[in-house]
C-alpha positions in Angstrom: 17.6 -21.8 -21.9 14.3 -19.9 -22.0 14.3 -16.8 -19.8 11.4 -16.7 -17.3 8.9 -13.9 -17.4 9.4 -11.1 -14.9 6.6 -10.6 -12.4 5.4 -7.3 -11.0 3.2 -6.9 -7.9 0.9 -3.8 -7.6 -0.5 -3.1 -4.1 -3.3 -0.7 -3.7 -4.3 1.8 -1.1 -7.0 1.1 1.5 -5.7 2.1 5.0 -5.7 -0.9 7.4 -7.4 -3.1 4.9 -4.1 -3.1 3.0 -2.8 -5.6 5.5 -4.5 -8.1 3.3 -1.6 -7.6 0.9 0.5 -9.5 3.3 -1.7 -12.6 2.8 -1.3 -12.2 -0.9 2.5 -12.1 -0.6 2.4 -15.1 1.7 0.6 -17.2 -0.9 3.0 -16.2 -3.7 5.9 -17.2 -1.5 4.1 -20.5 -0.6 3.9 -21.5 -4.3 7.4 -20.2 -5.1 6.1 -17.5 -7.4 8.9 -14.8 -7.6 8.3 -11.1 -7.3 10.7 -9.0 -9.4 9.1 -5.6 -9.1 6.7 -4.0 -6.6 4.8 -0.7 -6.7 2.4 0.5 -4.1 0.1 3.3 -3.0 -0.3 4.3 0.7 -0.6 1.1 2.8 0.3 -0.9 -0.3 3.5 1.0 -0.5 4.3 0.3 3.1 3.6 -3.5 2.8 5.6 -3.5 -0.5 8.6 -1.7 1.0 8.6 -4.0 4.0 8.7 -7.1 1.8 11.3 -5.6 -0.5 13.5 -4.8 2.5 13.2 -8.4 3.9 11.1 -7.4 7.0 9.3 -10.4 8.6 5.7 -9.7 7.6 4.2 -11.9 10.2 6.1 -10.0 12.9 5.0 -6.7 11.2 1.4 -7.9 11.3 1.4 -8.8 15.0 3.2 -5.5 15.8 0.7 -3.2 14.2 -2.3 -5.2 15.4 -1.2 -4.7 19.0 0.4 -1.3 18.9 -1.2 1.5 20.9 -2.3 4.3 18.5 -0.6 7.0 20.5 2.8 5.4 20.0 2.9 6.3 16.3 0.5 9.2 16.0 1.7 12.6 17.2 -1.4 14.8 17.1 -0.6 18.4 16.3 -3.9 19.8 15.0 -2.0 22.2 12.7 -3.5 24.0 9.8 -2.2 21.2 7.5 -3.4 18.1 9.3 -4.3 16.5 12.6 -1.2 14.4 12.8 2.4 15.7 12.4 3.6 12.3 11.1 7.1 12.4 12.7 6.4 9.4 15.0 5.2 7.1 12.2 8.2 8.0 10.0 10.5 7.1 12.9 8.6 3.8 13.3 9.0 3.0 9.6 12.6 4.0 9.6 13.2 1.7 12.6 11.6 -1.3 10.9 13.4 -0.6 7.6 16.7 0.1 9.3 16.9 3.5 7.7 17.4 2.0 4.3 17.4 3.7 0.9 15.7 2.3 -2.2 19.0 1.1 -3.6 19.4 -1.1 -0.5 16.1 -3.0 -1.2 16.1 -6.7 -2.2 13.4 -6.1 -4.7 13.0 -2.9 -6.8 10.2 -0.9 -5.3 8.3 2.2 -6.4 6.2 4.3 -4.0 3.3 6.4 -5.3 2.4 9.8 -3.9 0.3 12.7 -5.0 1.7 16.2 -5.4 -0.8 18.9 -4.3 1.2 21.6 -6.1 1.1 20.2 -9.6 -2.0 18.0 -8.9 -0.3 14.9 -10.3 0.9 11.4 -9.4 4.5 11.2 -8.2 6.6 8.0 -8.3 9.5 7.8 -5.8 12.2 5.3 -6.0 15.3 7.1 -4.8 16.6 8.2 -1.4 15.3 7.2 2.0 12.4 4.7 1.8 10.6 5.8 5.0 10.6 9.4 3.7 8.8 8.3 0.6 6.4 6.2 2.6 5.6 9.1 4.9 4.4 11.0 1.8 2.4 8.1 0.3 0.4 7.4 3.5 -0.5 11.1 4.1 -4.2 10.9 4.1 -5.4 14.5 3.3 -6.7 16.3 6.4 -5.3 13.6 8.8 -1.5 13.7 8.2 0.3 16.9 7.4 1.6 16.8 3.8 5.3 16.1 3.2 7.5 18.8 1.6 10.0 17.4 -0.9 11.9 19.6 -3.3 9.1 21.7 -4.9 6.4 19.2 -4.1 3.8 18.9 -1.4 3.0 15.2 -1.1 -0.1 13.4 0.1 -1.6 9.9 -0.2 -0.8 8.0 -3.4 -4.3 6.6 -3.6 -5.7 10.0 -4.5 -4.3 9.7 -8.0 -3.5 6.0 -8.4 -5.3 3.5 -6.1 -3.7 0.4 -7.7 -0.5 1.3 -9.6 -0.4 -1.6 -12.0 1.0 0.4 -14.9 4.0 1.4 -12.8 5.3 -2.2 -12.4 4.9 -2.7 -16.1 7.0 0.4 -16.7 9.6 -1.1 -14.3 10.0 -4.1 -16.5 7.3 -6.6 -15.5 5.9 -9.0 -18.1 3.2 -10.3 -15.8 1.3 -8.0 -13.4 -0.5 -9.2 -10.3 -2.5 -6.6 -8.6 -4.1 -6.6 -5.1 -7.0 -4.2 -4.6 -8.4 -3.6 -1.2 -10.1 -0.3 -2.0 -13.6 0.8 -1.0 -16.4 -0.6 -3.1 -19.4 0.4 -1.2 -19.3 -1.8 1.9 -20.7 -0.7 5.3 -18.9 0.1 8.5 -19.8 2.5 11.3 -18.8 6.1 11.0 -17.9 7.1 14.5 -15.2 9.7 14.1 -13.7 12.5 12.1 -11.1 10.1 10.8 -13.9 7.6 9.7 -15.5 10.5 7.7 -12.3 11.3 5.9 -11.4 7.7 5.2 -14.9 6.9 3.8 -15.0 10.1 1.8 -11.6 9.3 0.2 -12.7 5.8 -0.4 -15.8 6.9 -2.3 -13.6 9.3 -4.4 -11.1 6.6 -5.2 -14.0 4.2 -6.1 -15.3 6.7 -8.7 -11.8 7.2 -10.2 -11.2 3.5 -10.5 -14.7 3.0 -12.0 -13.6 5.1 -15.0 -10.1 3.6 -15.3 -9.1 0.0 -16.1 -6.6 -1.7 -13.9 -4.2 -3.2 -16.4 -3.3 -6.3 -14.5 -3.0 -9.9 -15.7 -4.4 -11.1 -12.4 -6.5 -8.9 -10.1 -6.9 -10.1 -6.6 -9.7 -8.5 -4.5 -9.6 -9.7 -0.8 -13.0 -9.5 0.8 -12.4 -6.8 3.4 -15.4 -4.5 2.9 -16.6 -5.2 6.5 -13.3 -4.1 8.0 -13.1 -0.6 9.4 -10.0 0.9 7.6 -9.4 3.4 10.4 -8.0 0.8 12.9 -5.3 -1.9 12.6 -6.7 -4.1 15.3 -8.1 -6.5 12.7 -4.9 -6.8 10.8 -4.6 -10.5 11.2 -8.1 -11.0 9.9 -7.2 -8.9 6.9 -4.1 -11.0 6.2 -6.3 -14.2 6.3 -8.7 -12.6 3.8 -5.8 -11.7 1.5 -4.5 -15.3 1.7 -7.9 -16.7 0.9 -8.3 -14.4 -2.1 -4.8 -15.2 -3.4 -5.4 -19.0 -3.1 -8.4 -18.7 -5.4 -6.2 -16.9 -8.0 -3.0 -18.9 -7.7 -3.9 -21.5 -10.5 -4.4 -18.6 -12.9 -1.1 -17.1 -11.8 0.9 -20.3 -12.2 -0.5 -20.8 -15.8 0.9 -17.4 -16.7 4.2 -17.9 -15.0 5.0 -21.4 -16.4 
């Protein structure tokens, strides 16, 4: 009997726009396209870990769309960041039931950036929420996470769409979802908006000089969504679903 090809899903950074990844996953599930490996940066890591752990993604979407910001952001205004990040780690741990990577249903890798050695870091051992807390640490907003000899910040700083990681994990076919900044407009009304937009421009320049080695690259149309707020999460999910539906025929051809 012919062994089927293993499928890897790479989910990119992009703050709240990354909720579009949920729409992509929903379409893959709809057409019974299996996911054997997942790697993600920042919000992509969060969505990937939630799916790997079996969290109901529709519930997760509604939860974050209606959740008061102050319930997960503990502003500290320390020298390392505006937000301490303890509340959001507790929130992630609650949803993930304090699970470790070895407890996940699907092998998952979380991408961070080490400020000490100035390099990408791949986490796939220990507590999942701890790893996610590092991967979502937008520089200047969240305090970096100390881990061993490392100081971890947002994975998107070094690897916006970690396609190569799922290939290294064993994937034969790579599906990537990219929700990163590509020049779209949204109002800049706050310090947080300034940081998000600045990082987006930086990531765009990095990606422009680096090929995303994916067999299928899905790019949900979320340029008009302000990445600094999650109130449009359900719209992002719909956009992700629409983009994945356009790509599904190509995916099925590769899988069969």
